[in-house]
C-alpha angles and dihedrals in degrees: 000000000000119000093035094107095282097148090051089048090049091055092045093052091049092050088053091055095255096115165149087070122202112233137150088271087066090055091050090049094048112049091190088063090054088053091050093050090047089058091047092048089056096053104285124127123266106272097227095193090075086075094055109129095017123112099193139025132207146145128038136342091031094042090066087065098045094131093055093044094048089050093046092052101038094170093053121109116234125221118197104204111207137192135175104279095229095052091041092055093048092048093051091045092052095045127016097023094049092048093049095051097043111099119250119238113269090245096048111140121252095251090056092049090049091049092050092047091049092050093048091047095050101035109028100029106024098039103030103023090238088294103104092124087064096084096197091052094047094047089048090054090050093050094045090050090053092049093047090056091049091049097045106042120071110250093238089056097046136079117189101206143176114197087226086072090068129198105333103074093036095050093044091052093047094042095235133124120266109254121240094241137073121281109261117262107193143158105019117177095271091052091050092049092049091050091047092052091049091049091052090054093056114109114256 
């Protein structure tokens, strides 16, 4: 799920030669992807061609369809990115959740409105049943998700991973050498909030 170090993991996978990596930032950068996910969120199939050219997939919106993606790519390895539930909930509350509930400007362009509607549909409604503000419920969803991945993916295909562990377990699992540089540490809450404020100031 989002806010479990996914942007750091995206950077790490790309440094290991396993990119480009599909992440929510790709959806933001490609409005046609937002339109495709909007259709999927409202009952359409996953439009698999959006992953063309990518070697790895993580973060929302794709993470909401992890079962379908794991089945569609049966040879792919699966990384379950974990974080302490309390810090995860606070991080989502202070970043993604706040952004999704904030009203858009009246003159926001249609593609931005569609992206916001898609994100709310997949994350707030589809994942948390429109009850994210109920902390016990949201943390329960998070923990059940993590357990479902553990229960559903064969152990030899799965790495349960916290980005704080750094390169060693990730590289061992993927069978690649450890790079001679620090593990990426990206997109903390302050960085997300600064990006969000900058985005809101962009002309429509």
